One Martini backbone bead per residue (centre of mass of N, CA, C, O) as a GRO file, in nm:
protein
  375
    1MET     BB    1   0.097   0.037   0.022
    2LYS     BB    2   0.030   0.378  -0.068
    3LEU     BB    3   0.105   0.659   0.136
    4PHE     BB    4  -0.056   0.988   0.189
    5PHE     BB    5   0.025   1.272   0.373
    6LEU     BB    6  -0.155   1.570   0.504
    7ILE     BB    7  -0.001   1.877   0.634
    8ARG     BB    8   0.090   2.178   0.731
    9SER     BB    9   0.294   2.077   0.967
   10LEU     BB   10   0.594   1.974   1.194
   11ASP     BB   11   0.529   2.076   1.457
   12HIS     BB   12   0.469   2.086   1.773
   13GLY     BB   13   0.203   1.846   1.835
   14GLY     BB   14  -0.042   1.625   1.866
   15ALA     BB   15  -0.099   1.554   1.566
   16GLU     BB   16   0.195   1.548   1.471
   17ARG     BB   17   0.291   1.320   1.658
   18GLN     BB   18   0.093   1.105   1.557
   19LEU     BB   19   0.190   1.103   1.263
   20VAL     BB   20   0.479   1.019   1.316
   21ASN     BB   21   0.421   0.754   1.460
   22LEU     BB   22   0.256   0.623   1.232
   23SER     BB   23   0.460   0.644   0.999
   24LYS     BB   24   0.689   0.482   1.128
   25ALA     BB   25   0.529   0.220   1.170
   26LEU     BB   26   0.444   0.172   0.871
   27ARG     BB   27   0.729   0.169   0.760
   28GLY     BB   28   0.816  -0.080   0.937
   29LYS     BB   29   0.589  -0.262   0.770
   30GLY     BB   30   0.648  -0.167   0.446
   31TYR     BB   31   0.536   0.096   0.375
   32ASP     BB   32   0.465   0.358   0.153
   33VAL     BB   33   0.569   0.669   0.291
   34ALA     BB   34   0.425   1.005   0.276
   35ILE     BB   35   0.490   1.355   0.353
   36THR     BB   36   0.299   1.658   0.327
   37VAL     BB   37   0.378   2.006   0.340
   38TYR     BB   38   0.343   2.343   0.336
   39TYR     BB   39   0.569   2.395   0.557
   40PRO     BB   40   0.881   2.442   0.663
   41GLY     BB   41   1.081   2.349   0.961
   42GLY     BB   42   0.994   2.132   1.135
   43SER     BB   43   1.084   1.970   1.436
   44LEU     BB   44   0.995   1.662   1.315
   45GLU     BB   45   1.153   1.599   1.049
   46LYS     BB   46   1.410   1.446   1.134
   47GLU     BB   47   1.270   1.192   1.246
   48LEU     BB   48   1.162   1.096   0.972
   49SER     BB   49   1.426   1.065   0.810
   50GLU     BB   50   1.548   0.853   1.010
   51ALA     BB   51   1.291   0.648   0.936
   52GLY     BB   52   1.232   0.672   0.610
   53VAL     BB   53   1.041   0.911   0.564
   54ARG     BB   54   0.895   1.084   0.328
   55LEU     BB   55   0.950   1.437   0.243
   56HIS     BB   56   0.728   1.708   0.140
   57CYS     BB   57   0.739   2.047   0.016
   58LEU     BB   58   0.526   2.318  -0.108
   59GLU     BB   59   0.603   2.613  -0.036
   60LYS     BB   60   0.422   2.798   0.115
   61LYS     BB   61   0.404   3.145   0.154
   62HIS     BB   62   0.091   3.187   0.233
   63ARG     BB   63  -0.239   3.200   0.282
   64TRP     BB   64  -0.287   3.326  -0.033
   65ASP     BB   65  -0.136   3.077  -0.153
   66VAL     BB   66  -0.330   2.888  -0.368
   67LEU     BB   67  -0.291   2.811  -0.672
   68SER     BB   68   0.010   2.725  -0.673
   69PHE     BB   69  -0.020   2.526  -0.444
   70PHE     BB   70  -0.230   2.337  -0.577
   71ARG     BB   71  -0.063   2.265  -0.827
   72SER     BB   72   0.165   2.131  -0.670
   73LEU     BB   73  -0.008   1.912  -0.541
   74VAL     BB   74  -0.113   1.778  -0.799
   75ARG     BB   75   0.159   1.705  -0.922
   76PHE     BB   76   0.265   1.529  -0.690
   77VAL     BB   77   0.030   1.320  -0.673
   78ARG     BB   78   0.047   1.224  -0.965
   79LYS     BB   79   0.334   1.115  -0.936
   80GLU     BB   80   0.279   0.915  -0.690
   81ARG     BB   81   0.019   0.745  -0.682
   82PRO     BB   82  -0.166   0.674  -0.450
   83ASP     BB   83  -0.395   0.485  -0.266
   84VAL     BB   84  -0.375   0.692  -0.014
   85ILE     BB   85  -0.527   0.984   0.129
   86HIS     BB   86  -0.420   1.149   0.436
   87ALA     BB   87  -0.565   1.376   0.641
   88TYR     BB   88  -0.459   1.647   0.871
   89LEU     BB   89  -0.678   1.856   0.918
   90ASP     BB   90  -0.894   2.072   0.791
   91THR     BB   91  -0.759   2.191   0.516
   92ALA     BB   92  -0.663   1.911   0.430
   93ASP     BB   93  -0.936   1.787   0.394
   94VAL     BB   94  -1.039   1.971   0.170
   95LEU     BB   95  -0.809   1.920  -0.038
   96THR     BB   96  -0.858   1.613  -0.092
   97VAL     BB   97  -1.133   1.651  -0.230
   98LEU     BB   98  -1.025   1.841  -0.462
   99LEU     BB   99  -0.843   1.599  -0.580
  100LYS     BB  100  -1.033   1.371  -0.692
  101PRO     BB  101  -1.065   1.451  -1.001
  102PHE     BB  102  -0.739   1.388  -1.045
  103LEU     BB  103  -0.784   1.086  -0.871
  104PRO     BB  104  -0.887   0.819  -0.976
  105GLY     BB  105  -0.912   0.561  -0.721
  106VAL     BB  106  -0.850   0.734  -0.477
  107SER     BB  107  -0.836   0.733  -0.139
  108VAL     BB  108  -1.011   0.933   0.108
  109VAL     BB  109  -0.882   1.058   0.421
  110TRP     BB  110  -0.985   1.172   0.731
  111GLY     BB  111  -0.888   1.395   1.008
  112VAL     BB  112  -1.039   1.410   1.332
  113ARG     BB  113  -0.930   1.619   1.644
  114ALA     BB  114  -1.211   1.738   1.749
  115SER     BB  115  -1.442   1.914   1.982
  116ASN     BB  116  -1.653   2.152   2.049
  117MET     BB  117  -1.610   2.416   1.897
  118ASP     BB  118  -1.541   2.773   1.945
  119LEU     BB  119  -1.551   2.976   1.667
  120SER     BB  120  -1.595   3.268   1.792
  121ARG     BB  121  -1.271   3.277   1.885
  122TYR     BB  122  -1.221   3.291   1.577
  123ASP     BB  123  -1.158   3.347   1.272
  124TRP     BB  124  -1.306   3.336   0.961
  125PHE     BB  125  -1.128   3.115   0.837
  126TRP     BB  126  -1.208   2.882   1.038
  127ARG     BB  127  -1.511   2.896   0.980
  128LEU     BB  128  -1.488   2.834   0.679
  129SER     BB  129  -1.342   2.566   0.702
  130TYR     BB  130  -1.571   2.418   0.857
  131PHE     BB  131  -1.792   2.459   0.649
  132LEU     BB  132  -1.648   2.294   0.428
  133GLU     BB  133  -1.626   2.031   0.579
  134ARG     BB  134  -1.927   1.980   0.610
  135LYS     BB  135  -1.997   1.985   0.297
  136LEU     BB  136  -1.748   1.769   0.206
  137SER     BB  137  -1.757   1.500   0.381
  138ARG     BB  138  -1.918   1.306   0.177
  139PHE     BB  139  -1.647   1.265  -0.013
  140ALA     BB  140  -1.532   1.089   0.177
  141ASP     BB  141  -1.436   0.756   0.244
  142LEU     BB  142  -1.297   0.834   0.529
  143ILE     BB  143  -1.336   0.897   0.892
  144ILE     BB  144  -1.098   0.974   1.136
  145VAL     BB  145  -1.147   0.963   1.483
  146ASN     BB  146  -0.997   1.031   1.814
  147SER     BB  147  -1.306   1.053   1.924
  148PHE     BB  148  -1.624   1.022   2.047
  149SER     BB  149  -1.690   1.321   2.076
  150GLY     BB  150  -1.611   1.394   1.783
  151MET     BB  151  -1.822   1.219   1.642
  152THR     BB  152  -2.074   1.344   1.765
  153TYR     BB  153  -2.021   1.635   1.673
  154SER     BB  154  -1.995   1.582   1.368
  155ALA     BB  155  -2.273   1.452   1.322
  156ARG     BB  156  -2.431   1.705   1.427
  157ASN     BB  157  -2.273   1.876   1.171
  158GLY     BB  158  -2.301   1.663   0.900
  159PHE     BB  159  -2.145   1.421   0.924
  160PRO     BB  160  -2.102   1.101   0.814
  161LYS     BB  161  -2.145   0.837   1.019
  162GLU     BB  162  -2.089   0.591   0.819
  163LYS     BB  163  -1.773   0.712   0.776
  164MET     BB  164  -1.711   0.678   1.081
  165ILE     BB  165  -1.425   0.635   1.300
  166VAL     BB  166  -1.258   0.521   1.596
  167ILE     BB  167  -0.911   0.626   1.677
  168PRO     BB  168  -0.714   0.638   1.914
  169ASN     BB  169  -0.455   0.743   2.048
  170GLY     BB  170  -0.101   0.696   2.078
  171ILE     BB  171   0.133   0.597   2.327
  172GLU     BB  172   0.472   0.633   2.429
  173THR     BB  173   0.561   0.408   2.675
  174THR     BB  174   0.878   0.421   2.650
  175ALA     BB  175   0.915   0.733   2.678
  176PHE     BB  176   0.662   0.726   2.872
  177ARG     BB  177   0.799   0.710   3.197
  178PRO     BB  178   0.922   0.639   3.487
  179GLN     BB  179   1.185   0.889   3.606
  180PRO     BB  180   1.348   0.990   3.879
  181GLN     BB  181   1.587   1.158   3.755
  182LEU     BB  182   1.403   1.365   3.611
  183ARG     BB  183   1.263   1.475   3.856
  184GLU     BB  184   1.512   1.597   3.992
  185THR     BB  185   1.600   1.789   3.767
  186ILE     BB  186   1.341   1.972   3.730
  187ARG     BB  187   1.297   2.056   4.029
  188ARG     BB  188   1.564   2.196   4.056
  189GLU     BB  189   1.521   2.404   3.831
  190TRP     BB  190   1.236   2.512   3.972
  191GLY     BB  191   1.251   2.501   4.292
  192VAL     BB  192   1.135   2.215   4.398
  193GLY     BB  193   1.041   2.041   4.655
  194GLU     BB  194   0.993   1.717   4.765
  195ASN     BB  195   0.754   1.820   4.976
  196GLU     BB  196   0.621   1.923   4.727
  197THR     BB  197   0.335   1.986   4.537
  198LEU     BB  198   0.299   1.939   4.179
  199ILE     BB  199   0.101   2.132   3.955
  200GLY     BB  200   0.014   2.079   3.606
  201LEU     BB  201  -0.004   2.274   3.298
  202VAL     BB  202  -0.019   2.133   2.962
  203ALA     BB  203  -0.033   2.409   2.734
  204ARG     BB  204  -0.129   2.611   2.524
  205LEU     BB  205  -0.197   2.953   2.478
  206ASP     BB  206  -0.544   2.907   2.493
  207PRO     BB  207  -0.875   2.948   2.546
  208MET     BB  208  -0.951   2.637   2.547
  209LYS     BB  209  -0.762   2.579   2.811
  210ASP     BB  210  -0.834   2.763   3.054
  211HIS     BB  211  -0.627   2.917   3.256
  212VAL     BB  212  -0.809   3.084   3.439
  213THR     BB  213  -0.939   2.850   3.591
  214PHE     BB  214  -0.676   2.738   3.698
  215LEU     BB  215  -0.591   2.991   3.862
  216LYS     BB  216  -0.835   2.998   4.046
  217ALA     BB  217  -0.795   2.714   4.162
  218ALA     BB  218  -0.508   2.757   4.269
  219ALA     BB  219  -0.583   2.975   4.475
  220LEU     BB  220  -0.767   2.791   4.646
  221VAL     BB  221  -0.551   2.581   4.714
  222ALA     BB  222  -0.330   2.770   4.838
  223ARG     BB  223  -0.493   2.850   5.097
  224LEU     BB  224  -0.491   2.535   5.208
  225ARG     BB  225  -0.193   2.466   5.055
  226PRO     BB  226   0.137   2.556   5.115
  227ASP     BB  227   0.267   2.278   4.963
  228VAL     BB  228   0.168   2.400   4.686
  229ARG     BB  229   0.245   2.395   4.341
  230PHE     BB  230   0.283   2.559   4.012
  231VAL     BB  231   0.261   2.483   3.646
  232CYS     BB  232   0.324   2.631   3.319
  233VAL     BB  233   0.323   2.463   2.999
  234GLY     BB  234   0.377   2.681   2.727
  235ARG     BB  235   0.278   2.845   2.437
  236GLY     BB  236   0.213   3.189   2.299
  237ASP     BB  237   0.077   3.470   2.304
  238GLY     BB  238   0.215   3.744   2.448
  239ALA     BB  239  -0.039   3.896   2.551
  240TYR     BB  240  -0.174   3.652   2.685
  241TYR     BB  241   0.052   3.587   2.879
  242GLN     BB  242   0.044   3.857   3.035
  243ARG     BB  243  -0.245   3.826   3.130
  244LEU     BB  244  -0.204   3.566   3.295
  245ARG     BB  245   0.005   3.677   3.489
  246ARG     BB  246  -0.184   3.891   3.610
  247VAL     BB  247  -0.389   3.695   3.719
  248GLY     BB  248  -0.198   3.549   3.912
  249GLU     BB  249  -0.134   3.800   4.081
  250GLU     BB  250  -0.428   3.874   4.163
  251TYR     BB  251  -0.450   3.573   4.311
  252GLY     BB  252  -0.166   3.537   4.476
  253LEU     BB  253   0.062   3.341   4.354
  254GLY     BB  254   0.328   3.422   4.245
  255GLY     BB  255   0.572   3.202   4.367
  256ARG     BB  256   0.366   2.946   4.320
  257ILE     BB  257   0.427   3.005   4.011
  258ILE     BB  258   0.529   2.857   3.698
  259TRP     BB  259   0.671   2.983   3.389
  260ALA     BB  260   0.807   2.760   3.145
  261GLY     BB  261   0.707   2.735   2.877
  262SER     BB  262   0.862   2.582   2.631
  263ARG     BB  263   0.894   2.220   2.582
  264LYS     BB  264   1.067   1.913   2.469
  265ASP     BB  265   1.101   1.752   2.758
  266MET     BB  266   0.833   1.583   2.847
  267PRO     BB  267   0.917   1.349   3.033
  268THR     BB  268   1.039   1.542   3.239
  269VAL     BB  269   0.794   1.708   3.309
  270TYR     BB  270   0.607   1.480   3.411
  271ASN     BB  271   0.805   1.371   3.632
  272GLY     BB  272   0.784   1.647   3.802
  273LEU     BB  273   0.503   1.567   3.866
  274ASP     BB  274   0.205   1.489   4.062
  275ILE     BB  275  -0.004   1.662   3.884
  276LEU     BB  276  -0.240   1.674   3.627
  277CYS     BB  277  -0.394   1.948   3.453
  278VAL     BB  278  -0.718   1.985   3.283
  279SER     BB  279  -0.906   2.297   3.180
  280SER     BB  280  -1.078   2.267   2.947
  281PHE     BB  281  -1.371   2.402   2.769
  282TYR     BB  282  -1.293   2.307   2.468
  283GLY     BB  283  -1.207   2.097   2.168
  284GLU     BB  284  -1.144   1.831   2.266
  285GLY     BB  285  -1.053   1.502   2.214
  286PHE     BB  286  -0.746   1.373   2.253
  287PRO     BB  287  -0.551   1.423   2.522
  288ASN     BB  288  -0.223   1.358   2.530
  289VAL     BB  289  -0.134   1.453   2.814
  290ILE     BB  290  -0.280   1.236   2.970
  291GLY     BB  291  -0.139   0.984   2.857
  292GLU     BB  292   0.154   1.075   2.915
  293ALA     BB  293   0.134   1.118   3.219
  294MET     BB  294   0.026   0.835   3.295
  295ALA     BB  295   0.274   0.682   3.176
  296CYS     BB  296   0.446   0.839   3.416
  297GLY     BB  297   0.249   0.815   3.683
  298VAL     BB  298   0.039   1.060   3.647
  299PRO     BB  299  -0.219   1.198   3.777
  300CYS     BB  300  -0.557   1.324   3.698
  301VAL     BB  301  -0.719   1.646   3.645
  302ALA     BB  302  -1.029   1.692   3.464
  303THR     BB  303  -1.223   1.801   3.230
  304ASP     BB  304  -1.538   1.734   3.063
  305VAL     BB  305  -1.362   1.699   2.774
  306GLY     BB  306  -1.407   1.501   2.556
  307ASP     BB  307  -1.209   1.197   2.638
  308SER     BB  308  -1.103   1.222   2.930
  309ALA     BB  309  -1.278   1.021   3.094
  310ARG     BB  310  -1.205   0.769   2.921
  311ILE     BB  311  -0.900   0.771   2.982
  312ILE     BB  312  -0.901   0.779   3.299
  313GLY     BB  313  -1.140   0.674   3.440
  314GLU     BB  314  -1.072   0.552   3.778
  315LYS     BB  315  -0.764   0.709   3.790
  316GLY     BB  316  -0.929   0.983   3.842
  317ILE     BB  317  -1.047   1.327   3.789
  318VAL     BB  318  -1.372   1.467   3.705
  319VAL     BB  319  -1.488   1.786   3.586
  320PRO     BB  320  -1.638   2.057   3.520
  321PRO     BB  321  -1.631   2.315   3.320
  322ASN     BB  322  -1.573   2.637   3.423
  323GLN     BB  323  -1.511   2.543   3.749
  324PRO     BB  324  -1.306   2.632   3.995
  325GLU     BB  325  -1.421   2.486   4.245
  326ALA     BB  326  -1.424   2.200   4.125
  327LEU     BB  327  -1.125   2.190   4.055
  328ALA     BB  328  -1.015   2.237   4.338
  329SER     BB  329  -1.149   1.990   4.466
  330GLY     BB  330  -1.006   1.781   4.285
  331LEU     BB  331  -0.715   1.856   4.364
  332LEU     BB  332  -0.743   1.804   4.670
  333GLU     BB  333  -0.821   1.509   4.641
  334MET     BB  334  -0.559   1.420   4.496
  335VAL     BB  335  -0.361   1.497   4.715
  336ALA     BB  336  -0.476   1.292   4.915
  337TRP     BB  337  -0.425   1.039   4.751
  338ILE     BB  338  -0.107   1.060   4.720
  339GLU     BB  339  -0.050   1.057   5.027
  340LYS     BB  340  -0.150   0.753   5.059
  341ASN     BB  341  -0.086   0.618   4.729
  342GLN     BB  342   0.130   0.689   4.501
  343LYS     BB  343   0.255   0.423   4.393
  344ASP     BB  344  -0.006   0.273   4.320
  345LEU     BB  345  -0.126   0.492   4.137
  346ALA     BB  346   0.102   0.506   3.930
  347ALA     BB  347   0.071   0.212   3.831
  348GLN     BB  348  -0.229   0.232   3.742
  349VAL     BB  349  -0.212   0.461   3.529
  350ARG     BB  350  -0.007   0.325   3.346
  351CYS     BB  351  -0.156   0.060   3.286
  352ARG     BB  352  -0.392   0.184   3.131
  353ILE     BB  353  -0.227   0.288   2.888
  354VAL     BB  354  -0.082   0.033   2.800
  355GLU     BB  355  -0.355  -0.134   2.750
  356GLU     BB  356  -0.538   0.103   2.581
  357PHE     BB  357  -0.302   0.343   2.451
  358GLY     BB  358  -0.113   0.230   2.251
  359ILE     BB  359   0.045   0.237   1.951
  360GLY     BB  360  -0.019  -0.047   1.844
  361LYS     BB  361  -0.327  -0.014   1.836
  362MET     BB  362  -0.344   0.225   1.641
  363VAL     BB  363  -0.200   0.087   1.404
  364ARG     BB  364  -0.386  -0.157   1.364
  365LEU     BB  365  -0.648   0.005   1.310
  366THR     BB  366  -0.542   0.172   1.071
  367GLU     BB  367  -0.454  -0.057   0.886
  368ALA     BB  368  -0.736  -0.187   0.862
  369ALA     BB  369  -0.887   0.062   0.749
  370LEU     BB  370  -0.711   0.109   0.491
  371SER     BB  371  -0.727  -0.177   0.372
  372GLY     BB  372  -1.042  -0.178   0.339
  373LEU     BB  373  -1.045   0.026   0.092
  374LEU     BB  374  -0.892  -0.197  -0.113
  375GLU     BB  375  -1.108  -0.447  -0.127
   0.00000   0.00000   0.00000
């Protein structure tokens, strides 16, 4: 089988990481795999080349470079003649359907990786993109959704349910695992004592991640537990970052919270935490951070958005979104849990990810779904 993946870029991100993992695994199984990106220079590109996955860049100049970009895409795909074109995310989904008239007999697969998006918070371009996805989704041969919540949301918005299947993300449980030496390293760097409990929010600075609710909940926890510290890991718009820092100061967090910025050493980050918090208000499908943290033995407190509750199961705490008091209560409950049985809980949360959400399972399900299109 000759597979062709299309994605905007290969910078660090949840969807991008999943695509890299899947491509490497399928290449290892003997498939001819190529990935095409709009823009060059993504931080994950080197990893692909080392794994023998072919990478092609269309050299898109800017958002409005449409016609020449599409011509380049058509020429390249005609040259490659893949059996399956698999798009990852919004505009790539739309583009693959527009390619169908030029490639008779080629199966088109969409990747849907979000749920319950609040598009009013984004510019008109993304609203238009989703409108086109809804209208064109019936022309896809298969739509792979990474969460059950995403499938429900998409079906409610006009995507053909009979063409959708759910394949949850796969977590690299060999890379993400408990490593006490990494814990010591990062906590020393952040100035966190071993007797302090560290609660972390690992997410880009984006309204959907609802850092404000996290900060409000952190302030409530801090009043009751002087031995608890907090860290926010992730990058985003500079103005939004400054606003969040001001909110933290207003709530009296001061030196109790660490703004760690963007980090590439994520196994180290997770190992430094005692609890991972996910405070998202909308938009999540399958939050990779939950699976990655749990694989490192870190229990989670998350809002009930996307498939968070399904991933966590009974090994963590799930609360309603956008409710700081409920989130604070969940965090305090989890602090009490880990004080009683941290080692047992760490083993249990890791075991859940290894058994239910490993990369091997994702690859097997994807391989079967793509092969089924060619039968």
